[in-house]
C-alpha positions in Angstrom: 18.2 -107.8 155.9 17.6 -110.1 152.9 20.4 -110.5 150.4 18.4 -108.8 147.6 17.7 -105.8 149.8 21.3 -105.6 150.9 22.5 -105.7 147.3 20.1 -103.0 146.3 21.3 -100.8 149.2 24.9 -101.2 148.3 24.2 -100.5 144.6 22.3 -97.3 145.7 25.2 -96.2 147.8 27.8 -96.8 145.1 25.6 -94.9 142.5 25.2 -92.0 145.0 29.0 -91.9 145.6 29.6 -91.8 141.8 27.1 -89.0 141.3 28.8 -87.1 144.1 32.1 -87.5 142.3 30.6 -86.4 139.0 29.0 -83.3 140.7 32.3 -82.5 142.3 34.2 -82.7 139.0 31.6 -80.5 137.3 32.0 -77.9 140.1 35.8 -78.1 139.8 35.5 -77.7 136.0 33.3 -74.6 136.4 35.8 -73.2 138.9 38.7 -73.7 136.4 36.7 -72.1 133.7 36.0 -69.1 135.9 39.6 -68.9 136.9 40.7 -68.9 133.2 38.2 -66.1 132.5 39.5 -64.1 135.5 43.1 -64.6 134.3 42.1 -63.2 130.9 40.3 -60.3 132.5 43.4 -59.6 134.7 45.7 -59.7 131.7 43.5 -57.3 129.8 43.3 -55.0 132.8 47.1 -55.0 133.0 47.4 -54.1 129.3 44.8 -51.3 129.7 46.8 -49.9 132.6 50.0 -50.1 130.6 48.4 -48.3 127.7 46.9 -45.6 130.0 50.4 -45.0 131.5 51.9 -44.8 128.0 49.3 -42.4 126.8 49.9 -40.1 129.7 53.6 -40.4 129.2 53.3 -39.3 125.6 51.0 -36.5 126.4 52.3 -33.0 125.8 50.3 -30.0 127.0 47.0 -31.9 127.1 47.4 -33.8 123.8 49.0 -37.0 122.6 50.1 -37.1 119.0 48.8 -40.1 117.2 52.1 -40.5 115.3 53.8 -41.3 118.7 51.0 -43.6 119.9 50.6 -45.7 116.8 54.0 -47.5 117.1 53.2 -48.5 120.7 49.8 -50.0 119.6 51.3 -51.8 116.7 54.0 -53.2 119.0 51.4 -54.6 121.4 49.3 -56.2 118.7 52.0 -57.6 116.4 54.9 -58.4 118.8 54.9 -62.1 119.8 58.4 -62.1 121.4 57.0 -60.5 124.6 55.9 -63.2 126.9 53.3 -61.1 128.6 51.7 -60.0 125.3 52.0 -63.4 123.7 50.3 -65.2 126.6 47.5 -62.7 126.4 47.1 -63.2 122.6 46.1 -59.6 122.0 44.5 -59.2 118.5 43.0 -55.7 118.6 43.5 -52.4 120.4 41.1 -49.5 120.0 40.7 -46.1 121.5 37.2 -44.6 122.2 36.1 -41.0 122.7 33.5 -39.7 125.1 30.6 -40.7 122.9 31.9 -44.3 122.7 33.0 -43.9 119.0 36.2 -45.5 117.8 39.1 -43.0 117.3 42.0 -45.4 116.5 42.0 -49.2 116.0 45.0 -51.5 115.4 44.7 -55.2 114.6 41.7 -57.2 113.4 39.2 -54.4 113.2 36.6 -56.7 111.7 36.0 -58.2 115.2 34.4 -54.9 116.4 30.7 -54.4 116.2 28.0 -52.3 117.8 27.3 -55.1 120.3 31.0 -55.4 121.3 31.2 -51.6 121.9 28.0 -51.6 123.8 29.1 -54.0 126.5 32.1 -53.8 128.8 32.8 -57.5 128.3 31.6 -59.6 125.4 32.5 -63.2 124.7 32.3 -64.4 121.1 33.5 -67.3 119.1 37.3 -67.3 119.2 37.8 -64.0 121.0 36.6 -61.7 123.8 36.4 -57.9 124.0 37.0 -55.8 127.0 36.3 -52.0 127.4 38.3 -50.2 130.1 38.1 -46.5 131.0 41.2 -44.2 130.4 41.6 -41.8 133.3 44.4 -39.3 133.6 46.3 -38.6 136.7 44.3 -35.5 137.3 41.0 -37.1 136.6 38.3 -35.7 134.2 39.6 -32.1 134.8 42.6 -32.7 132.7 41.5 -34.9 129.7 43.9 -36.4 127.1 43.2 -35.5 123.5 44.5 -37.7 120.7 45.9 -35.3 118.2 45.6 -36.5 114.6 48.7 -37.1 112.5 50.2 -34.0 111.2 50.7 -35.9 107.9 47.0 -35.5 107.4 47.0 -31.8 107.3 45.9 -30.4 103.9 47.0 -26.8 104.0 48.7 -26.9 100.7 51.7 -28.4 99.1 54.2 -30.1 101.3 56.4 -27.0 101.2 53.6 -25.1 102.9 53.7 -27.5 105.8 57.4 -27.1 106.4 57.7 -26.1 110.1 61.3 -25.1 109.7 60.2 -22.0 107.9 60.2 -18.9 110.0 58.1 -16.6 107.7 54.6 -15.8 109.1 51.8 -18.2 108.4 48.1 -17.4 108.1 46.2 -17.5 111.3 43.4 -19.7 110.1 44.6 -23.1 109.0 42.4 -26.1 108.2 43.3 -29.8 108.6 41.4 -32.8 107.5 41.7 -36.4 108.4 39.8 -39.7 108.2 37.2 -38.3 110.6 36.3 -35.3 108.3 37.3 -31.7 108.2 37.5 -29.7 111.4 38.0 -25.9 111.2 40.4 -24.6 113.8 42.2 -21.4 114.5 45.7 -22.6 115.1 48.4 -20.0 115.7 51.4 -19.9 113.4 53.7 -22.9 113.5 56.1 -23.1 116.4 59.5 -21.5 115.9 60.9 -21.9 119.4 60.8 -25.7 119.6 57.5 -26.0 121.5 53.9 -26.4 120.6 52.3 -22.9 120.2 53.6 -19.4 119.5 56.4 -17.8 121.4 55.2 -16.3 124.7 55.1 -12.5 124.9 57.4 -10.7 127.2 56.3 -11.1 130.8 55.9 -7.7 132.4 53.8 -9.0 135.2 50.7 -7.3 133.7 49.9 -9.8 131.0 46.1 -10.0 130.7 44.5 -13.5 130.2 44.3 -14.4 126.5 41.0 -15.2 125.0 40.3 -18.9 125.3 42.9 -19.7 128.0 40.3 -20.9 130.5 36.9 -21.7 128.9 33.8 -21.6 131.0 33.8 -25.5 131.2 36.9 -25.4 133.3 39.2 -27.5 131.0 42.7 -26.2 130.9 43.9 -25.6 127.4 47.4 -26.1 126.1 49.3 -23.3 124.4 48.5 -24.7 120.9 44.8 -24.7 121.7 44.6 -21.0 122.7 43.9 -19.8 119.1 40.8 -22.0 118.9 37.3 -20.8 119.6 35.2 -22.4 122.4 33.0 -24.2 119.9 35.9 -25.6 117.9 37.7 -26.6 121.1 34.6 -28.4 122.5 34.1 -30.2 119.1 37.7 -31.3 119.1 37.5 -32.5 122.7 34.2 -34.4 122.1 35.7 -36.0 119.0 39.3 -36.7 120.0 39.3 -36.9 123.8 40.3 -40.4 125.1 37.7 -41.9 127.2 37.8 -45.7 126.8 40.1 -48.5 125.7 38.8 -51.5 123.8 40.9 -54.7 123.8 40.1 -57.9 121.8 41.9 -61.0 123.0 42.0 -64.5 121.5 40.3 -67.2 123.5 42.4 -70.1 122.0 44.5 -70.5 125.2 41.3 -70.2 127.4 39.5 -72.8 125.3 42.6 -75.1 125.4 42.7 -74.9 129.2 38.9 -75.6 129.4 39.1 -78.5 127.0 42.1 -80.0 128.8 40.4 -79.7 132.2 37.1 -81.1 130.8 38.9 -84.2 129.5 40.7 -84.5 132.8 37.4 -84.3 134.7 35.8 -86.8 132.3 38.6 -89.3 132.8 38.2 -89.0 136.6 34.5 -89.4 136.4 34.9 -92.3 134.0 37.3 -94.2 136.2 35.2 -93.4 139.2 32.3 -95.0 137.4 34.4 -98.0 136.5 35.5 -98.3 140.1 32.0 -98.1 141.4 30.9 -100.6 138.8 33.8 -102.9 139.7 33.1 -102.5 143.4 29.4 -103.4 142.8 30.3 -106.4 140.8 32.9 -107.5 143.4 30.3 -107.2 146.2 27.8 -109.0 144.0 30.2 -111.8 143.3 31.1 -112.0 147.0 27.4 -112.3 147.8 27.0 -115.0 145.2 30.1 -116.7 146.4 28.8 -116.7 149.9 25.5 -118.1 148.7 27.2 -120.8 146.7 29.4 -121.7 149.7 26.2 -122.1 151.7 24.7 -124.3 149.0 27.9 -126.3 148.8 27.8 -126.9 152.6 24.1 -127.9 152.3 24.9 -130.1 149.3 27.8 -131.7 151.2 25.5 -132.4 154.1 22.9 -133.8 151.7 25.5 -135.9 150.0 26.7 -137.3 153.3 23.1 -138.1 154.1 22.6 -139.8 150.8 25.8 -141.8 151.3 24.5 -143.0 154.6 21.2 -143.9 153.0 23.1 -145.6 150.1 25.1 -147.7 152.6 21.9 -148.6 154.5 20.1 -149.6 151.3 23.1 -151.6 150.1 23.3 -153.3 153.5 19.5 -154.0 153.3 19.9 -155.4 149.8 22.7 -157.6 150.9 20.8 -158.9 153.9 17.7 -159.5 151.8 19.7 -161.6 149.3 20.5 -164.2 151.9 16.9 -165.1 152.7 16.1 -165.2 149.0 18.8 -167.7 148.5 17.2 -169.9 151.2 13.8 -169.5 149.6 15.3 -170.4 146.2 17.0 -173.5 147.6 13.8 -174.7 149.3 11.8 -174.1 146.1 14.3 -176.1 144.1 14.0 -179.0 146.6 10.2 -179.0 146.3 10.4 -178.9 142.5 12.6 -182.0 142.4 10.4 -184.2 144.6 8.7 -186.8 142.5 6.0 -187.4 145.1 4.9 -183.8 145.0 1.9 -182.9 142.8 2.9 -181.5 139.4 1.1 -178.2 140.2 3.3 -177.7 143.3 6.4 -178.5 141.3 5.5 -175.9 138.7 4.8 -173.2 141.3 8.2 -174.1 142.9 9.9 -173.5 139.6 8.1 -170.1 139.3 9.4 -169.2 142.8 13.0 -170.1 141.7 12.7 -167.9 138.6 11.3 -164.9 140.5 13.9 -165.3 143.2 16.7 -165.3 140.6 15.2 -162.1 139.1 15.1 -160.3 142.4 18.6 -161.5 143.3 19.9 -160.1 140.0 18.3 -156.8 140.7 19.7 -156.7 144.2 23.2 -157.6 142.9 23.1 -154.7 140.3 21.8 -152.3 143.0 24.7 -153.3 145.3 27.1 -152.7 142.4 25.6 -149.4 141.6 25.7 -148.1 145.2 29.3 -149.3 145.7 31.9 -146.5 145.8 34.1 -146.5 142.8 37.8 -146.5 143.6 39.8 -146.5 140.4 43.2 -148.3 140.4 44.7 -147.6 137.0 47.0 -150.0 135.3 48.2 -150.4 131.6 45.7 -152.7 129.8 45.6 -154.0 126.3 42.1 -153.0 125.1 41.9 -155.8 122.5 42.8 -158.5 125.0 40.3 -157.2 127.5 37.5 -157.3 124.9 38.4 -160.9 123.8 38.2 -162.1 127.4 34.8 -160.6 127.9 33.5 -162.1 124.6 34.6 -165.6 125.8 32.4 -165.2 128.9 29.3 -164.8 126.9 29.9 -167.3 124.2 26.8 -169.3 125.2 24.5 -166.3 124.8 26.2 -165.4 121.5 25.7 -169.0 120.2 22.1 -169.1 121.4 21.2 -166.1 119.2 23.8 -166.9 116.4 25.5 -163.5 116.8 28.8 -162.6 115.2 31.3 -160.4 117.1 34.1 -158.5 115.4 36.9 -156.9 117.3 38.7 -154.4 114.9 40.4 -151.1 114.8 43.7 -150.1 116.2 45.5 -152.0 119.0 45.5 -149.6 122.0 47.0 -149.8 125.4 45.0 -147.7 127.9 45.2 -146.7 131.5 42.2 -148.2 133.4 41.0 -150.3 136.3 41.0 -153.8 135.0 38.0 -155.1 137.0 35.9 -152.0 136.3 36.8 -151.9 132.6 35.7 -155.6 132.2 32.4 -154.8 134.0 31.8 -151.9 131.5 32.6 -154.1 128.5 30.4 -156.9 129.9 27.4 -154.7 130.5 27.7 -153.0 127.1 28.1 -156.3 125.3 25.3 -158.0 127.2 23.1 -154.9 126.4 24.0 -155.3 122.7 23.2 -159.1 122.8 19.7 -158.3 124.2 19.1 -155.7 121.6 20.4 -157.6 118.5 18.2 -159.9 116.5 19.0 -163.5 115.8 21.8 -163.8 113.3 23.0 -160.2 113.9 26.4 -158.7 114.3 28.2 -156.8 117.1 31.3 -154.7 116.4 34.1 -153.4 118.7 36.0 -150.6 117.0 38.9 -148.9 118.8 40.9 -145.9 117.3 43.4 -143.3 118.4 41.9 -139.7 118.4 45.1 -137.9 119.5 48.6 -138.5 120.7 47.4 -139.2 124.3 43.7 -140.3 123.9 41.7 -142.9 122.2 38.0 -144.0 121.6 36.0 -147.2 121.6 32.7 -147.9 119.9 30.3 -150.8 120.5 27.9 -151.2 117.5 24.9 -153.5 117.0 22.3 -153.8 114.3 19.3 -154.1 116.6 16.3 -151.7 116.6 18.4 -148.9 118.0 17.5 -146.3 120.6 15.0 -143.5 119.9 16.7 -140.0 119.8 14.6 -138.8 122.8 15.8 -141.8 124.9 19.6 -141.5 124.0 20.2 -139.4 127.1 17.7 -141.0 129.4 19.0 -144.5 128.8 21.9 -143.9 131.3 19.5 -143.0 134.2 18.9 -145.6 136.9 15.9 -147.9 136.4 15.3 -146.7 132.8 15.1 -149.6 130.4 13.7 -150.5 127.0 13.9 -154.3 127.6 11.2 -156.3 129.3 13.8 -158.4 131.2 16.1 -155.5 131.9 16.7 -154.0 135.4 17.6 -150.5 134.3 20.8 -150.4 136.3 23.3 -151.9 133.8 24.0 -148.7 131.8 23.7 -146.6 134.9 26.6 -148.6 136.4 28.5 -148.2 133.1 28.2 -144.4 133.2 29.2 -144.4 136.8 32.4 -146.2 136.1 33.1 -144.1 133.0 32.8 -140.9 135.0 35.0 -142.3 137.7 37.8 -142.8 135.1 37.3 -139.3 133.6 35.9 -140.6 130.3 32.7 -139.8 128.4 30.1 -142.0 127.0 27.2 -141.3 124.6 24.6 -143.2 122.7 24.2 -142.6 119.0 22.3 -144.1 116.1 23.9 -146.6 113.9 23.5 -146.6 110.1 21.5 -148.1 108.6 20.1 -149.5 111.9 21.1 -150.3 115.4 22.8 -148.3 118.1 26.4 -147.1 118.9 27.8 -146.6 122.3 30.9 -144.5 122.0 33.5 -144.1 124.8 35.9 -141.2 124.4 38.9 -139.6 126.2 40.5 -143.0 126.9 44.0 -142.2 128.3 46.6 -144.0 126.4 49.5 -145.6 128.2 52.9 -143.9 127.6 
């Protein structure tokens, strides 16, 4: 498989693995959300069961007084010391009748609406409502009626409602409450400590009283026996407990969902980072392997080039010997007086061309020679002065002035290679400078451990587009140049770890700047 195809396959596998992790985290988050909802439902069901048991416990002869049930409801809604209730965050408790109408509500009643009472479970912003049925221990045959508060009776002044009085009361009493007025036929108030009138003497032949067992089969309590069937059915339909509505805050549920969402997000994020990192690592490994292969091939090519370089240098060296022989014979012919003048002139031409080819071969051998740097501490000013003395004839022929200025520096360099660099740069400046011109050597310290050297001339200079090309082999701007002098200079500079660049000199000429010269300690 090609490297590109292999990388694409690995990237596809990593992306697929990350998508699987993301899908898994989404599924786990949905499971946690559903578990939190189930926990809220379970808590509401437990509260509903508790209220159903309390309602049955407070029932007396088929009815539960609201005065006794209200404290229980208020305690459930307002008490935050109970761990069970506080964890459930109960905010509303309501009791429903057979028709689904609200009888009693404690807490934030503004949360109730027709929609919340029409559904058994309704989730809204900040809360959720549940509706649970209230079933007595005997089922629907023995319903529980929520009796209104006796404080709502309106039978007259408070003294008329004093149950401690034993004088007779009128048979037909009327009570009103928040639900409206309901006409009932209650018997006189109890005088024997129980709900309803005192029972007649039991002679074993007591006939059934009117209203004891209506035709609908619902057993009445003793306090209901004075009611007509219509009033009894109206009371049962209006006050019979049939359902329980609970409103619970969803703050804890949302906190659980939010925490789990962030947890899943962090897992997915780090999974993505891991997949990306694995992909980049594999990509880098592939590139590293490719680079290693290229390095091996480059090393093989470099070894081959070295062998060719040695062969070329050997060929140049062997070629130079026959040229010296040809040059010597041409000189002998040119010096013979008996030879015709035309032959002597041609012999001199042979000598000149032989010298030119020999110089090129010498520079080629120098360029192809491996550079082994042996550093010693050298005084840069002294080395420049010695090189200048070797070219005094050429300087005098063109009437050039040489100035060696700047700071006196002692650098670490190979003495022979440094002199060759200075000679080549100085000779290049001599060829470029006009008659009567000036050449300057300027050395300076650039830091505590490094220095720089500039060789300036006032010749025609180097065009900007040629300032980089001038260091390439066989590139020259002089007719008599070989194109290898500056290439040898750059080769030696790089072997020392220095840098060289060609710049323009103001107002005219060129500057060759050598930087990063290592100063001697």
